[in-house]
N, CA, C, O and the ligand as a Tripos MOL2 file, in Angstrom:
@<TRIPOS>MOLECULE
protein
  221   219    56     0     0
PROTEIN
NO_CHARGES

@<TRIPOS>ATOM
      1 N          97.6660  159.8050   64.2180 N.3       1 MET1
      2 CA         96.6850  159.8730   63.2360 C.3       1 MET1
      3 C          97.2610  159.2140   61.9370 C.2       1 MET1
      4 O          96.9110  158.0730   61.6360 O.2       1 MET1
      5 N          98.1130  159.9000   61.1940 N.am      2 PHE2
      6 CA         98.7280  159.2990   60.0130 C.3       2 PHE2
      7 C          99.9880  158.5960   60.3620 C.2       2 PHE2
      8 O         100.8070  159.1540   61.0930 O.2       2 PHE2
      9 N         100.1960  157.4030   59.8840 N.am      3 GLY3
     10 CA        101.3560  156.6120   60.2130 C.3       3 GLY3
     11 C         101.8690  156.0990   58.9140 C.2       3 GLY3
     12 O         101.5190  156.5730   57.8340 O.2       3 GLY3
     13 N         102.6930  155.1350   59.0480 N.am      4 ARG4
     14 CA        103.5280  154.5480   58.0520 C.3       4 ARG4
     15 C         102.5680  153.9240   57.0080 C.2       4 ARG4
     16 O         102.8160  154.0530   55.8090 O.2       4 ARG4
     17 N         101.5390  153.2890   57.4170 N.am      5 LYS5
     18 CA        100.6300  152.6730   56.4550 C.3       5 LYS5
     19 C          99.9320  153.7060   55.6090 C.2       5 LYS5
     20 O          99.7540  153.4510   54.4180 O.2       5 LYS5
     21 N          99.5290  154.8250   56.1080 N.am      6 ALA6
     22 CA         98.9240  155.8740   55.3240 C.3       6 ALA6
     23 C         100.0370  156.3870   54.3610 C.2       6 ALA6
     24 O          99.7460  156.6070   53.1860 O.2       6 ALA6
     25 N         101.2300  156.5730   54.7970 N.am      7 ALA7
     26 CA        102.2600  157.0690   53.9260 C.3       7 ALA7
     27 C         102.4640  156.0640   52.7710 C.2       7 ALA7
     28 O         102.6430  156.4520   51.6170 O.2       7 ALA7
     29 N         102.4330  154.8120   53.1040 N.am      8 GLN8
     30 CA        102.6210  153.8580   52.0310 C.3       8 GLN8
     31 C         101.4610  153.9410   51.0270 C.2       8 GLN8
     32 O         101.6900  153.8710   49.8190 O.2       8 GLN8
     33 N         100.2540  154.0850   51.4980 N.am      9 LYS9
     34 CA         99.1020  154.1330   50.5610 C.3       9 LYS9
     35 C          99.2460  155.3950   49.6920 C.2       9 LYS9
     36 O          98.9900  155.3490   48.4890 O.2       9 LYS9
     37 N          99.6800  156.5880   50.3350 N.am     10 LEU10
     38 CA         99.8140  157.7150   49.5200 C.3      10 LEU10
     39 C         100.9420  157.5940   48.5110 C.2      10 LEU10
     40 O         100.7980  158.0880   47.3930 O.2      10 LEU10
     41 N         102.0320  156.9780   48.8410 N.am     11 ASP11
     42 CA        103.1740  156.8410   47.9930 C.3      11 ASP11
     43 C         102.6930  155.9920   46.7710 C.2      11 ASP11
     44 O         102.9590  156.3130   45.6130 O.2      11 ASP11
     45 N         101.9850  154.9130   47.1020 N.am     12 ASN12
     46 CA        101.5260  154.0380   46.0280 C.3      12 ASN12
     47 C         100.5240  154.6690   45.1490 C.2      12 ASN12
     48 O         100.5280  154.4190   43.9440 O.2      12 ASN12
     49 N          99.5860  155.5480   45.7300 N.am     13 ALA13
     50 CA         98.6250  156.2390   44.9280 C.3      13 ALA13
     51 C          99.2880  157.2130   44.0380 C.2      13 ALA13
     52 O          98.8660  157.3740   42.8930 O.2      13 ALA13
     53 N         100.3340  157.8930   44.5080 N.am     14 ALA14
     54 CA        101.1440  158.8710   43.7120 C.3      14 ALA14
     55 C         101.8220  158.0630   42.5410 C.2      14 ALA14
     56 O         101.7410  158.4760   41.3850 O.2      14 ALA14
     57 N         102.4290  157.0120   42.8330 N.am     15 ALA15
     58 CA        103.1140  156.1820   41.8490 C.3      15 ALA15
     59 C         102.1720  155.6710   40.7730 C.2      15 ALA15
     60 O         102.5120  155.6200   39.5910 O.2      15 ALA15
     61 N         100.9740  155.2950   41.2160 N.am     16 GLY16
     62 CA         99.9590  154.8070   40.3660 C.3      16 GLY16
     63 C          99.4150  155.8670   39.4440 C.2      16 GLY16
     64 O          99.1280  155.5800   38.2820 O.2      16 GLY16
     65 N          99.2720  157.0110   39.8990 N.am     17 LEU17
     66 CA         98.8480  158.1330   39.0120 C.3      17 LEU17
     67 C          99.9400  158.5010   38.0190 C.2      17 LEU17
     68 O          99.6590  158.8970   36.8880 O.2      17 LEU17
     69 N         101.1910  158.3660   38.4540 N.am     18 HIS18
     70 CA        102.3850  158.6560   37.4940 C.3      18 HIS18
     71 C         102.3070  157.6700   36.3970 C.2      18 HIS18
     72 O         102.3590  158.0410   35.2250 O.2      18 HIS18
     73 N         102.1760  156.3600   36.7460 N.am     19 SER19
     74 CA        102.3080  155.3020   35.7770 C.3      19 SER19
     75 C         101.0960  155.4380   34.7950 C.2      19 SER19
     76 O         101.2660  155.2000   33.5990 O.2      19 SER19
     77 N          99.9370  155.7990   35.2570 N.am     20 ARG20
     78 CA         98.7020  155.9090   34.5170 C.3      20 ARG20
     79 C          98.5590  157.0480   33.6510 C.2      20 ARG20
     80 O          98.1530  156.9470   32.4930 O.2      20 ARG20
     81 N          98.9150  158.2260   34.2470 N.am     21 TYR21
     82 CA         98.6310  159.4200   33.5920 C.3      21 TYR21
     83 C          99.8990  160.2440   33.2260 C.2      21 TYR21
     84 O          99.7830  161.2900   32.5870 O.2      21 TYR21
     85 N         101.0800  159.7880   33.6200 N.am     22 GLY22
     86 CA        102.2650  160.5010   33.3980 C.3      22 GLY22
     87 C         102.3700  161.8580   34.0920 C.2      22 GLY22
     88 O         102.2610  161.9560   35.3140 O.2      22 GLY22
     89 N         102.5900  162.9380   33.2580 N.am     23 LYS23
     90 CA        102.7940  164.2400   33.9760 C.3      23 LYS23
     91 C         101.4740  164.7380   34.5400 C.2      23 LYS23
     92 O         101.4700  165.4080   35.5730 O.2      23 LYS23
     93 N         100.3680  164.4380   33.9030 N.am     24 ALA24
     94 CA         99.0670  164.8710   34.4810 C.3      24 ALA24
     95 C          98.8370  164.2180   35.7910 C.2      24 ALA24
     96 O          98.3450  164.8520   36.7240 O.2      24 ALA24
     97 N          99.1750  162.9790   35.8930 N.am     25 GLY25
     98 CA         99.1120  162.2430   37.1700 C.3      25 GLY25
     99 C         100.0270  162.8740   38.2430 C.2      25 GLY25
    100 O          99.6040  162.9890   39.3930 O.2      25 GLY25
    101 N         101.2080  163.2670   37.9210 N.am     26 ASP26
    102 CA        102.1270  163.9090   38.7810 C.3      26 ASP26
    103 C         101.5500  165.1960   39.3060 C.2      26 ASP26
    104 O         101.7080  165.5430   40.4770 O.2      26 ASP26
    105 N         100.8670  165.9080   38.4060 N.am     27 ALA27
    106 CA        100.2270  167.2390   38.7850 C.3      27 ALA27
    107 C          99.1970  166.9880   39.8130 C.2      27 ALA27
    108 O          99.1000  167.7470   40.7770 O.2      27 ALA27
    109 N          98.4080  165.9470   39.6610 N.am     28 VAL28
    110 CA         97.3560  165.6600   40.5570 C.3      28 VAL28
    111 C          97.9140  165.1750   41.9030 C.2      28 VAL28
    112 O          97.3920  165.5180   42.9640 O.2      28 VAL28
    113 N          98.9490  164.3980   41.8420 N.am     29 ALA29
    114 CA         99.6340  163.8750   43.0290 C.3      29 ALA29
    115 C         100.2010  165.0700   43.7670 C.2      29 ALA29
    116 O         100.0660  165.1480   44.9880 O.2      29 ALA29
    117 N         100.8140  165.9790   43.0900 N.am     30 ASN30
    118 CA        101.4420  167.1570   43.8530 C.3      30 ASN30
    119 C         100.4070  168.0220   44.4450 C.2      30 ASN30
    120 O         100.6050  168.5800   45.5250 O.2      30 ASN30
    121 N          99.3140  168.1570   43.7840 N.am     31 ALA31
    122 CA         98.2870  168.9860   44.3260 C.3      31 ALA31
    123 C          97.4990  168.3140   45.4840 C.2      31 ALA31
    124 O          97.2380  168.9520   46.5040 O.2      31 ALA31
    125 N          97.1510  167.1170   45.3310 N.am     32 VAL32
    126 CA         96.2560  166.4190   46.2560 C.3      32 VAL32
    127 C          96.9810  165.5650   47.3120 C.2      32 VAL32
    128 O          96.6750  165.5990   48.5040 O.2      32 VAL32
    129 N          97.9710  164.7880   46.7960 N.am     33 ILE33
    130 CA         98.5980  163.8210   47.7630 C.3      33 ILE33
    131 C          99.6950  164.4960   48.4640 C.2      33 ILE33
    132 O          99.7560  164.3620   49.6870 O.2      33 ILE33
    133 N         100.6160  165.2400   47.8180 N.am     34 ALA34
    134 CA        101.8060  165.8320   48.4680 C.3      34 ALA34
    135 C         101.5960  166.5360   49.7740 C.2      34 ALA34
    136 O         102.2740  166.2870   50.7710 O.2      34 ALA34
    137 N         100.5830  167.4710   49.7330 N.am     35 PRO35
    138 CA        100.3070  168.2070   51.0520 C.3      35 PRO35
    139 C         100.0410  167.3370   52.2410 C.2      35 PRO35
    140 O         100.4840  167.6250   53.3530 O.2      35 PRO35
    141 N          99.2920  166.2360   51.9990 N.am     36 VAL36
    142 CA         98.9710  165.2820   53.0520 C.3      36 VAL36
    143 C         100.2530  164.4860   53.4010 C.2      36 VAL36
    144 O         100.5940  164.2650   54.5630 O.2      36 VAL36
    145 N         100.9000  164.0960   52.3700 N.am     37 ARG37
    146 CA        102.1230  163.2000   52.4780 C.3      37 ARG37
    147 C         103.1590  163.9640   53.3540 C.2      37 ARG37
    148 O         103.7660  163.3480   54.2310 O.2      37 ARG37
    149 N         103.3630  165.2170   53.1520 N.am     38 ARG38
    150 CA        104.2730  166.0170   53.9480 C.3      38 ARG38
    151 C         104.1120  165.9790   55.4320 C.2      38 ARG38
    152 O         105.0620  166.0510   56.2120 O.2      38 ARG38
    153 N         102.7590  165.8530   55.8070 N.am     39 GLN39
    154 CA        102.4400  165.8160   57.1700 C.3      39 GLN39
    155 C         102.9420  164.5580   57.8700 C.2      39 GLN39
    156 O         103.0840  164.5120   59.0920 O.2      39 GLN39
    157 N         103.1840  163.6240   57.1210 N.am     40 ILE40
    158 CA        103.5830  162.2640   57.6800 C.3      40 ILE40
    159 C         105.1480  162.2140   57.7770 C.2      40 ILE40
    160 O         105.8520  162.3450   56.7750 O.2      40 ILE40
    161 N         105.6560  162.0170   59.0380 N.am     41 ASP41
    162 CA        107.1230  162.1420   59.1970 C.3      41 ASP41
    163 C         107.6960  160.7300   58.9570 C.2      41 ASP41
    164 O         108.1620  160.0600   59.8780 O.2      41 ASP41
    165 N         107.6420  160.3200   57.7110 N.am     42 THR42
    166 CA        108.1910  159.0960   57.2480 C.3      42 THR42
    167 C         108.9180  159.1260   55.8980 C.2      42 THR42
    168 O         108.4180  159.6950   54.9280 O.2      42 THR42
    169 N         110.0240  158.5480   55.8530 N.am     43 GLY43
    170 CA        110.7050  158.6130   54.5260 C.3      43 GLY43
    171 C         109.8590  157.8410   53.4330 C.2      43 GLY43
    172 O         108.9020  157.1230   53.7240 O.2      43 GLY43
    173 N         110.2900  158.0510   52.2110 N.am     44 CYS44
    174 CA        109.5870  157.4690   51.1870 C.3      44 CYS44
    175 C         109.5070  155.9010   51.3080 C.2      44 CYS44
    176 O         110.5220  155.2060   51.3670 O.2      44 CYS44
    177 N         108.2810  155.4150   51.3380 N.am     45 THR45
    178 CA        108.1070  154.0190   51.6580 C.3      45 THR45
    179 C         108.5000  153.1440   50.4490 C.2      45 THR45
    180 O         108.7930  151.9590   50.6100 O.2      45 THR45
    181 N         108.5050  153.7480   49.2120 N.am     46 ARG46
    182 CA        108.8570  153.0170   47.9930 C.3      46 ARG46
    183 C         110.3910  152.8740   47.9650 C.2      46 ARG46
    184 O         110.9270  151.8200   47.6220 O.2      46 ARG46
    185 N         111.0840  153.9780   48.3390 N.am     47 CYS47
    186 CA        112.5470  153.8660   48.3690 C.3      47 CYS47
    187 C         112.9130  152.7780   49.2830 C.2      47 CYS47
    188 O         113.8250  152.0230   48.9490 O.2      47 CYS47
    189 N         112.2650  152.6050   50.4720 N.am     48 SER48
    190 CA        112.7830  151.6800   51.4010 C.3      48 SER48
    191 C         112.4500  150.2460   50.9000 C.2      48 SER48
    192 O         113.0710  149.3040   51.3920 O.2      48 SER48
    193 N         111.5880  150.0490   50.0330 N.am     49 ARG49
    194 CA        111.3080  148.7540   49.3950 C.3      49 ARG49
    195 C         112.0110  148.5180   48.0910 C.2      49 ARG49
    196 O         111.8760  147.4630   47.4700 O.2      49 ARG49
    197 N         112.8030  149.5650   47.6620 N.am     50 GLY50
    198 CA        113.4470  149.4270   46.4470 C.3      50 GLY50
    199 C         112.5700  149.5240   45.1960 C.2      50 GLY50
    200 O         112.9990  149.1670   44.0990 O.2      50 GLY50
    201 N         111.2950  150.0290   45.3790 N.am     51 LYS51
    202 CA        110.4500  150.1670   44.2810 C.3      51 LYS51
    203 C         110.2670  151.5550   43.6630 C.2      51 LYS51
    204 O         109.4740  151.7540   42.7430 O.2      51 LYS51
    205 N         111.0390  152.5120   44.2130 N.am     52 CYS52
    206 CA        110.9110  153.9440   43.8970 C.3      52 CYS52
    207 C         111.5590  154.1970   42.5530 C.2      52 CYS52
    208 O         112.6440  153.6850   42.2810 O.2      52 CYS52
    209 N         110.9410  154.9390   41.7550 N.am     53 LYS53
    210 CA        111.4830  155.3900   40.5180 C.3      53 LYS53
    211 C         111.7540  156.8400   40.4430 C.2      53 LYS53
    212 O         112.1840  157.3920   39.4310 O.2      53 LYS53
    213 N         111.4760  157.4520   41.5960 N.am     54 LYS54
    214 CA        111.5830  158.9050   41.6400 C.3      54 LYS54
    215 C         112.8450  159.3830   42.3120 C.2      54 LYS54
    216 O         113.3820  160.4400   41.9810 O.2      54 LYS54
    217 N         113.3120  158.5950   43.2580 N.am     55 HIS55
    218 CA        114.4930  159.0940   44.0650 C.3      55 HIS55
    219 C         115.7370  158.2740   43.7820 C.2      55 HIS55
    220 O         116.7950  158.5410   44.3520 O.2      55 HIS55
    221 ZN        111.4560  157.3590   46.7860 Zn       56 ZN56
@<TRIPOS>BOND
     1     1     2 1
     2     2     3 1
     3     3     4 2
     4     3     5 am
     5     5     6 1
     6     6     7 1
     7     7     8 2
     8     7     9 am
     9     9    10 1
    10    10    11 1
    11    11    12 2
    12    11    13 am
    13    13    14 1
    14    14    15 1
    15    15    16 2
    16    15    17 am
    17    17    18 1
    18    18    19 1
    19    19    20 2
    20    19    21 am
    21    21    22 1
    22    22    23 1
    23    23    24 2
    24    23    25 am
    25    25    26 1
    26    26    27 1
    27    27    28 2
    28    27    29 am
    29    29    30 1
    30    30    31 1
    31    31    32 2
    32    31    33 am
    33    33    34 1
    34    34    35 1
    35    35    36 2
    36    35    37 am
    37    37    38 1
    38    38    39 1
    39    39    40 2
    40    39    41 am
    41    41    42 1
    42    42    43 1
    43    43    44 2
    44    43    45 am
    45    45    46 1
    46    46    47 1
    47    47    48 2
    48    47    49 am
    49    49    50 1
    50    50    51 1
    51    51    52 2
    52    51    53 am
    53    53    54 1
    54    54    55 1
    55    55    56 2
    56    55    57 am
    57    57    58 1
    58    58    59 1
    59    59    60 2
    60    59    61 am
    61    61    62 1
    62    62    63 1
    63    63    64 2
    64    63    65 am
    65    65    66 1
    66    66    67 1
    67    67    68 2
    68    67    69 am
    69    69    70 1
    70    70    71 1
    71    71    72 2
    72    71    73 am
    73    73    74 1
    74    74    75 1
    75    75    76 2
    76    75    77 am
    77    77    78 1
    78    78    79 1
    79    79    80 2
    80    79    81 am
    81    81    82 1
    82    82    83 1
    83    83    84 2
    84    83    85 am
    85    85    86 1
    86    86    87 1
    87    87    88 2
    88    87    89 am
    89    89    90 1
    90    90    91 1
    91    91    92 2
    92    91    93 am
    93    93    94 1
    94    94    95 1
    95    95    96 2
    96    95    97 am
    97    97    98 1
    98    98    99 1
    99    99   100 2
   100    99   101 am
   101   101   102 1
   102   102   103 1
   103   103   104 2
   104   103   105 am
   105   105   106 1
   106   106   107 1
   107   107   108 2
   108   107   109 am
   109   109   110 1
   110   110   111 1
   111   111   112 2
   112   111   113 am
   113   113   114 1
   114   114   115 1
   115   115   116 2
   116   115   117 am
   117   117   118 1
   118   118   119 1
   119   119   120 2
   120   119   121 am
   121   121   122 1
   122   122   123 1
   123   123   124 2
   124   123   125 am
   125   125   126 1
   126   126   127 1
   127   127   128 2
   128   127   129 am
   129   129   130 1
   130   130   131 1
   131   131   132 2
   132   131   133 am
   133   133   134 1
   134   134   135 1
   135   135   136 2
   136   135   137 am
   137   137   138 1
   138   138   139 1
   139   139   140 2
   140   139   141 am
   141   141   142 1
   142   142   143 1
   143   143   144 2
   144   143   145 am
   145   145   146 1
   146   146   147 1
   147   147   148 2
   148   147   149 am
   149   149   150 1
   150   150   151 1
   151   151   152 2
   152   151   153 am
   153   153   154 1
   154   154   155 1
   155   155   156 2
   156   155   157 am
   157   157   158 1
   158   158   159 1
   159   159   160 2
   160   159   161 am
   161   161   162 1
   162   162   163 1
   163   163   164 2
   164   163   165 am
   165   165   166 1
   166   166   167 1
   167   167   168 2
   168   167   169 am
   169   169   170 1
   170   170   171 1
   171   171   172 2
   172   171   173 am
   173   173   174 1
   174   174   175 1
   175   175   176 2
   176   175   177 am
   177   177   178 1
   178   178   179 1
   179   179   180 2
   180   179   181 am
   181   181   182 1
   182   182   183 1
   183   183   184 2
   184   183   185 am
   185   185   186 1
   186   186   187 1
   187   187   188 2
   188   187   189 am
   189   189   190 1
   190   190   191 1
   191   191   192 2
   192   191   193 am
   193   193   194 1
   194   194   195 1
   195   195   196 2
   196   195   197 am
   197   197   198 1
   198   198   199 1
   199   199   200 2
   200   199   201 am
   201   201   202 1
   202   202   203 1
   203   203   204 2
   204   203   205 am
   205   205   206 1
   206   206   207 1
   207   207   208 2
   208   207   209 am
   209   209   210 1
   210   210   211 1
   211   211   212 2
   212   211   213 am
   213   213   214 1
   214   214   215 1
   215   215   216 2
   216   215   217 am
   217   217   218 1
   218   218   219 1
   219   219   220 2
@<TRIPOS>SUBSTRUCTURE
     1 MET1         2 RESIDUE 1 A MET
     2 PHE2         6 RESIDUE 1 A PHE
     3 GLY3        10 RESIDUE 1 A GLY
     4 ARG4        14 RESIDUE 1 A ARG
     5 LYS5        18 RESIDUE 1 A LYS
     6 ALA6        22 RESIDUE 1 A ALA
     7 ALA7        26 RESIDUE 1 A ALA
     8 GLN8        30 RESIDUE 1 A GLN
     9 LYS9        34 RESIDUE 1 A LYS
    10 LEU10       38 RESIDUE 1 A LEU
    11 ASP11       42 RESIDUE 1 A ASP
    12 ASN12       46 RESIDUE 1 A ASN
    13 ALA13       50 RESIDUE 1 A ALA
    14 ALA14       54 RESIDUE 1 A ALA
    15 ALA15       58 RESIDUE 1 A ALA
    16 GLY16       62 RESIDUE 1 A GLY
    17 LEU17       66 RESIDUE 1 A LEU
    18 HIS18       70 RESIDUE 1 A HIS
    19 SER19       74 RESIDUE 1 A SER
    20 ARG20       78 RESIDUE 1 A ARG
    21 TYR21       82 RESIDUE 1 A TYR
    22 GLY22       86 RESIDUE 1 A GLY
    23 LYS23       90 RESIDUE 1 A LYS
    24 ALA24       94 RESIDUE 1 A ALA
    25 GLY25       98 RESIDUE 1 A GLY
    26 ASP26      102 RESIDUE 1 A ASP
    27 ALA27      106 RESIDUE 1 A ALA
    28 VAL28      110 RESIDUE 1 A VAL
    29 ALA29      114 RESIDUE 1 A ALA
    30 ASN30      118 RESIDUE 1 A ASN
    31 ALA31      122 RESIDUE 1 A ALA
    32 VAL32      126 RESIDUE 1 A VAL
    33 ILE33      130 RESIDUE 1 A ILE
    34 ALA34      134 RESIDUE 1 A ALA
    35 PRO35      138 RESIDUE 1 A PRO
    36 VAL36      142 RESIDUE 1 A VAL
    37 ARG37      146 RESIDUE 1 A ARG
    38 ARG38      150 RESIDUE 1 A ARG
    39 GLN39      154 RESIDUE 1 A GLN
    40 ILE40      158 RESIDUE 1 A ILE
    41 ASP41      162 RESIDUE 1 A ASP
    42 THR42      166 RESIDUE 1 A THR
    43 GLY43      170 RESIDUE 1 A GLY
    44 CYS44      174 RESIDUE 1 A CYS
    45 THR45      178 RESIDUE 1 A THR
    46 ARG46      182 RESIDUE 1 A ARG
    47 CYS47      186 RESIDUE 1 A CYS
    48 SER48      190 RESIDUE 1 A SER
    49 ARG49      194 RESIDUE 1 A ARG
    50 GLY50      198 RESIDUE 1 A GLY
    51 LYS51      202 RESIDUE 1 A LYS
    52 CYS52      206 RESIDUE 1 A CYS
    53 LYS53      210 RESIDUE 1 A LYS
    54 LYS54      214 RESIDUE 1 A LYS
    55 HIS55      218 RESIDUE 1 A HIS
    56 ZN56       221 GROUP 0 **** ****
C-alpha cells in the first residue's frame, strides 16, 4: 500500500508546512502526517536526497 513515493510526498508535505507556517506547520505535520509516515518503513527521503533540514 504505502511505498517510497508516498513517503516522499509526506516528507515534502511536512517540509512545506514547516517552511510556510513554521512551528504551527510542524504541529500540523506531527498531528496529521507523522502517524501515517511512521507506518511506512522507509528512511527520511529528504535526507537521502540531501535536502533535509531536520536531521
Ligand atoms: Zn531527514
